[in-house]
C-alpha positions in Angstrom: -158.2 -1.1 -21.0 -159.5 -1.4 -24.6 -157.1 -0.2 -27.3 -159.6 -0.2 -30.2 -162.0 2.7 -30.2 -165.1 0.6 -30.9 -167.5 2.1 -28.4 -170.2 -0.4 -29.4 -168.1 -2.9 -27.4 -168.0 -2.9 -23.6 -164.8 -2.2 -21.8 -162.7 0.4 -20.1 -161.8 3.5 -22.2 -159.5 6.5 -21.6 -161.4 9.6 -22.6 -161.3 13.4 -22.0 -163.7 16.1 -20.8 -163.3 19.8 -21.0 -164.9 22.2 -18.5 -164.6 25.6 -17.0 -165.4 24.2 -13.6 -163.2 22.1 -11.2 -164.8 19.2 -9.4 -163.8 15.8 -7.9 -166.6 13.7 -9.5 -169.0 13.9 -12.3 -172.7 14.7 -11.9 -175.7 15.4 -14.0 -176.4 18.6 -12.0 -174.2 20.7 -14.2 -174.7 20.7 -18.0 -171.8 21.8 -20.2 -171.8 24.0 -23.3 -173.3 21.1 -25.3 -176.3 21.2 -23.0 -178.4 18.1 -23.8 -177.9 18.2 -27.6 -177.3 14.4 -27.7 -179.1 13.4 -24.5 -178.5 13.8 -20.8 -175.2 12.6 -19.6 -171.5 13.2 -19.2 -170.0 14.3 -22.5 -166.6 12.7 -23.3 -164.3 12.5 -26.2 -161.1 10.6 -27.2 -159.8 13.8 -28.6 -157.9 15.8 -26.0 -157.6 18.8 -28.3 -161.4 19.0 -28.6 -161.8 18.7 -24.8 -159.3 21.5 -24.4 -161.4 23.7 -26.7 -164.3 23.3 -24.3 -162.1 24.3 -21.4 -160.9 27.5 -23.1 -164.3 29.3 -23.1 -163.7 31.6 -20.1 -163.9 35.4 -20.2 -160.8 37.6 -19.6 -158.5 34.9 -21.0 -159.2 32.5 -18.2 -159.2 28.8 -19.0 -160.6 25.8 -17.3 -159.7 22.2 -16.8 -159.3 19.1 -19.0 -160.2 15.8 -17.2 -158.5 12.6 -18.2 -160.9 9.8 -17.2 -161.5 6.1 -17.3 -165.0 5.1 -18.1 -166.7 1.7 -18.0 -168.9 1.2 -21.0 -171.3 -1.6 -21.6 -174.2 -1.3 -24.0 -175.0 1.8 -26.1 -178.4 3.2 -26.9 -179.1 4.4 -30.4 -179.7 7.9 -31.8 -181.0 6.5 -35.1 -183.4 3.7 -34.2 -185.4 1.9 -31.5 -183.3 -1.0 -30.2 -184.9 -1.0 -26.7 -187.6 -3.7 -26.8 -191.1 -3.3 -25.4 -190.3 -5.9 -22.8 -187.3 -3.9 -21.6 -189.4 -0.7 -21.6 -192.1 -2.5 -19.5 -189.4 -3.5 -16.9 -188.0 0.1 -16.9 -191.5 1.5 -16.2 -191.9 -1.0 -13.3 -188.6 0.1 -11.7 -189.5 3.8 -12.1 -192.9 3.2 -10.7 -191.3 1.9 -7.6 -188.8 4.7 -7.3 -190.6 7.7 -8.9 -194.3 6.8 -9.3 -193.9 7.3 -13.0 -197.5 6.2 -13.9 -199.1 9.1 -12.1 -197.1 11.5 -14.2 -199.1 10.2 -17.2 -202.5 9.5 -15.7 -204.5 9.0 -12.5 -203.6 5.5 -11.4 -206.1 5.5 -8.5 -208.9 6.1 -11.0 -207.9 4.1 -14.1 -205.8 1.4 -12.4 -202.1 0.6 -12.8 -202.4 -1.9 -15.6 -204.5 0.5 -17.8 -202.2 3.4 -17.3 -199.1 1.3 -17.9 -200.5 0.2 -21.3 -201.1 3.8 -22.2 -197.6 4.8 -21.1 -196.0 2.1 -23.2 -198.1 3.0 -26.2 -197.2 6.7 -25.9 -193.5 6.0 -25.4 -193.3 3.6 -28.3 -194.0 6.5 -30.6 -190.4 7.6 -30.1 -188.4 6.7 -33.2 -185.1 6.1 -31.4 -183.6 5.2 -28.0 -182.3 8.6 -27.2 -185.7 10.3 -27.7 -187.3 7.5 -25.7 -185.0 7.9 -22.6 -185.2 11.7 -22.8 -189.0 11.5 -23.0 -189.1 9.5 -19.8 -186.5 11.6 -18.0 -188.2 14.9 -18.9 -191.6 13.5 -17.8 -190.6 12.4 -14.3 -188.0 15.2 -14.0 -185.2 12.7 -12.9 -182.7 11.8 -15.6 -180.4 10.1 -13.2 -183.1 7.7 -12.0 -184.1 7.1 -15.6 -180.5 6.2 -16.6 -180.2 3.9 -13.6 -183.4 2.0 -14.6 -182.2 1.5 -18.1 -178.8 0.2 -16.8 -180.5 -2.2 -14.3 -182.7 -3.6 -17.1 -180.5 -3.7 -20.1 -177.0 -2.6 -19.1 -177.4 0.5 -21.2 -174.6 3.0 -20.4 -173.9 5.4 -23.2 -174.8 7.2 -26.4 -172.4 7.4 -29.4 -172.8 10.8 -31.0 -171.0 13.3 -33.2 -169.6 16.5 -31.8 -171.8 19.4 -32.9 -169.0 21.8 -33.9 -166.6 19.4 -35.5 -168.7 16.6 -37.0 -165.7 14.3 -37.6 -165.2 13.9 -33.9 -167.0 11.3 -31.9 -168.6 12.1 -28.5 -169.5 9.5 -25.9 -172.4 10.6 -23.7 -172.3 8.5 -20.5 -175.7 8.2 -18.9 -174.4 7.2 -15.4 -171.9 9.6 -14.0 -170.6 7.0 -11.5 -169.2 5.1 -14.5 -166.7 7.9 -15.0 -163.5 7.9 -12.9 -161.2 10.9 -12.9 -157.5 10.0 -13.4 -155.9 13.3 -14.0 -157.0 17.0 -14.0 -155.1 19.3 -16.3 -155.3 22.9 -15.1 -155.0 24.9 -18.3 -154.3 28.2 -16.4 -151.4 26.6 -14.5 -150.0 25.0 -17.7 -150.2 28.3 -19.6 -148.5 30.2 -16.8 -145.8 27.6 -16.6 -145.2 27.8 -20.3 -145.1 31.6 -20.3 -142.7 31.6 -17.4 -140.4 29.3 -19.3 -140.6 31.5 -22.4 -139.7 34.6 -20.2 -136.6 32.8 -18.9 -135.6 32.0 -22.5 -136.1 35.6 -23.6 -133.8 36.9 -20.9 -130.8 35.1 -22.6 -131.7 36.0 -26.2 -129.3 38.6 -27.6 -126.9 38.6 -24.6 -123.2 37.9 -25.0 -122.1 34.8 -23.2 -119.2 35.6 -20.9 -116.0 34.0 -22.0 -114.7 31.3 -19.7 -110.8 31.5 -19.3 -109.1 28.4 -20.3 -106.0 27.5 -18.3 -103.1 25.9 -20.0 -102.5 22.6 -18.5 -99.3 20.8 -19.5 -99.2 17.1 -18.9 -95.7 15.9 -18.6 -96.2 12.5 -20.2 -98.2 14.0 -23.0 -95.4 16.6 -23.6 -92.8 13.9 -23.7 -94.9 11.8 -26.1 -95.3 14.9 -28.4 -91.5 15.5 -28.4 -90.8 11.9 -29.3 -93.3 12.0 -32.2 -91.7 15.2 -33.5 -88.3 13.5 -33.3 -89.3 10.6 -35.5 -91.1 13.0 -37.9 -87.8 15.0 -38.3 -85.9 11.8 -38.8 -88.2 10.7 -41.5 -87.8 14.0 -43.4 -84.0 13.8 -43.1 -83.6 10.3 -44.4 -82.3 10.3 -48.0 -84.6 8.7 -50.6 
């Protein structure tokens, strides 16, 4: 597992996710409170405190769950610039044409032909100024962000976005594009932890201000010790009685 938190570098990282919902595996079917502010994906953070904040949004004092996960990261896509090449984009379109018939979402392939429509699609998508806008543009057009993320992984091993948390800008957020890259290790139930803490505090309060019962101490005389004490006293007396 990688110790340095350099998310530009591939490796296995331990991160956290806060949610009001309990589940066994991650999916793009359910969007969290961040929605898609930084792209479609699973929102993770190295900051457990921040993940806990997102798990404490329930009504009536109810809390949710903090997921401790391992995630396999490879290559990030950029929020600030276009790093995905036209060659990669062409290959992504080919894959999505096979799986989702992407070209017909842009124009009539049967009328204009696949090559013409593909050139139009590449020209249109190339107007996006950064990778995140590009991948979101494709996902929104075909209505399948999971298939889009898979195509980008198959072509360029793109797995995640490095972003800033919207409420606390100093905290980093990793948006993982492929949910199957995220493996749940531990689920912290905040309600159970809170109840356990309150129960412990209640037990402590029961003893506060109460007099502790005195425990009777029995006098135990050890014969050898008594004899040693008498011998010591004898020599002490002799020392005092010796003339100086």
